[in-house]
C-alpha positions as protocol buffer text, in pm:
chain_id: "A"
residue {
  index: 1
  type: MET
  ca { x: -690 y: 254 z: -2603 }
}
residue {
  index: 2
  type: PRO
  ca { x: -961 y: 477 z: -2669 }
}
residue {
  index: 3
  type: VAL
  ca { x: -1221 y: 433 z: -2375 }
}
residue {
  index: 4
  type: ARG
  ca { x: -1548 y: 453 z: -2583 }
}
residue {
  index: 5
  type: GLY
  ca { x: -1857 y: 573 z: -2438 }
}
residue {
  index: 6
  type: SER
  ca { x: -1688 y: 662 z: -2111 }
}
residue {
  index: 7
  type: ARG
  ca { x: -1783 y: 964 z: -1953 }
}
residue {
  index: 8
  type: VAL
  ca { x: -1548 y: 1244 z: -1876 }
}
residue {
  index: 9
  type: ASN
  ca { x: -1476 y: 1192 z: -1548 }
}
residue {
  index: 10
  type: GLU
  ca { x: -1392 y: 814 z: -1576 }
}
residue {
  index: 11
  type: ILE
  ca { x: -1051 y: 894 z: -1738 }
}
residue {
  index: 12
  type: ASP
  ca { x: -931 y: 970 z: -1407 }
}
residue {
  index: 13
  type: VAL
  ca { x: -1077 y: 673 z: -1268 }
}
residue {
  index: 14
  type: HIS
  ca { x: -923 y: 442 z: -1584 }
}
residue {
  index: 15
  type: LEU
  ca { x: -580 y: 634 z: -1529 }
}
residue {
  index: 16
  type: ALA
  ca { x: -564 y: 527 z: -1188 }
}
residue {
  index: 17
  type: LYS
  ca { x: -614 y: 176 z: -1227 }
}
residue {
  index: 18
  type: ILE
  ca { x: -341 y: 172 z: -1511 }
}
residue {
  index: 19
  type: THR
  ca { x: -86 y: 323 z: -1321 }
}
residue {
  index: 20
  type: ALA
  ca { x: -192 y: 90 z: -981 }
}
residue {
  index: 21
  type: HIS
  ca { x: -99 y: -204 z: -1255 }
}
residue {
  index: 22
  type: GLY
  ca { x: 240 y: -106 z: -1377 }
}
residue {
  index: 23
  type: GLY
  ca { x: 160 y: 192 z: -1637 }
}
residue {
  index: 24
  type: ALA
  ca { x: 353 y: 545 z: -1572 }
}
residue {
  index: 25
  type: LEU
  ca { x: 168 y: 854 z: -1602 }
}
residue {
  index: 26
  type: VAL
  ca { x: 306 y: 1056 z: -1886 }
}
residue {
  index: 27
  type: ALA
  ca { x: 85 y: 1350 z: -1870 }
}
residue {
  index: 28
  type: ALA
  ca { x: -196 y: 1439 z: -1646 }
}
residue {
  index: 29
  type: SER
  ca { x: -550 y: 1429 z: -1763 }
}
residue {
  index: 30
  type: VAL
  ca { x: -678 y: 1766 z: -1924 }
}
residue {
  index: 31
  type: LEU
  ca { x: -976 y: 1906 z: -2062 }
}
residue {
  index: 32
  type: THR
  ca { x: -882 y: 2048 z: -2411 }
}
residue {
  index: 33
  type: ASP
  ca { x: -1039 y: 2367 z: -2540 }
}
residue {
  index: 34
  type: TRP
  ca { x: -1175 y: 2124 z: -2828 }
}
residue {
  index: 35
  type: GLY
  ca { x: -1334 y: 1927 z: -2591 }
}
residue {
  index: 36
  type: HIS
  ca { x: -1167 y: 1585 z: -2525 }
}
residue {
  index: 37
  type: HIS
  ca { x: -1063 y: 1493 z: -2177 }
}
residue {
  index: 38
  type: THR
  ca { x: -726 y: 1327 z: -2240 }
}
residue {
  index: 39
  type: ALA
  ca { x: -440 y: 1163 z: -2045 }
}
residue {
  index: 40
  type: PHE
  ca { x: -116 y: 976 z: -2141 }
}
residue {
  index: 41
  type: PHE
  ca { x: 81 y: 691 z: -1977 }
}
residue {
  index: 42
  type: ALA
  ca { x: 325 y: 437 z: -2060 }
}
residue {
  index: 43
  type: ASP
  ca { x: 242 y: 67 z: -2045 }
}
residue {
  index: 44
  type: PRO
  ca { x: 512 y: -160 z: -1882 }
}
residue {
  index: 45
  type: GLU
  ca { x: 729 y: -202 z: -2184 }
}
residue {
  index: 46
  type: GLY
  ca { x: 729 y: 170 z: -2250 }
}
residue {
  index: 47
  type: ASN
  ca { x: 489 y: 255 z: -2506 }
}
residue {
  index: 48
  type: ILE
  ca { x: 306 y: 575 z: -2488 }
}
residue {
  index: 49
  type: ARG
  ca { x: -48 y: 522 z: -2492 }
}
residue {
  index: 50
  type: SER
  ca { x: -360 y: 798 z: -2438 }
}
residue {
  index: 51
  type: LEU
  ca { x: -711 y: 755 z: -2281 }
}
residue {
  index: 52
  type: PHE
  ca { x: -992 y: 1019 z: -2416 }
}
residue {
  index: 53
  type: ALA
  ca { x: -1352 y: 1100 z: -2390 }
}
residue {
  index: 54
  type: VAL
  ca { x: -1515 y: 1359 z: -2574 }
}
residue {
  index: 55
  type: ALA
  ca { x: -1681 y: 1604 z: -2342 }
}
residue {
  index: 56
  type: ALA
  ca { x: -2070 y: 1592 z: -2362 }
}
residue {
  index: 57
  type: GLY
  ca { x: -2226 y: 1942 z: -2453 }
}
């Protein structure tokens, strides 16, 4: 579930909305060494999904 065009700080906003609607946090959001802001969650059926945004600069 890529969040295309999203600013990096919006990943946390989207993750909060997902967990508020039944998603379960699998891995909190982090900024990787290669410039992605990423987080993982499980949907209500248990499928692991990810969110990410490419950090500018």
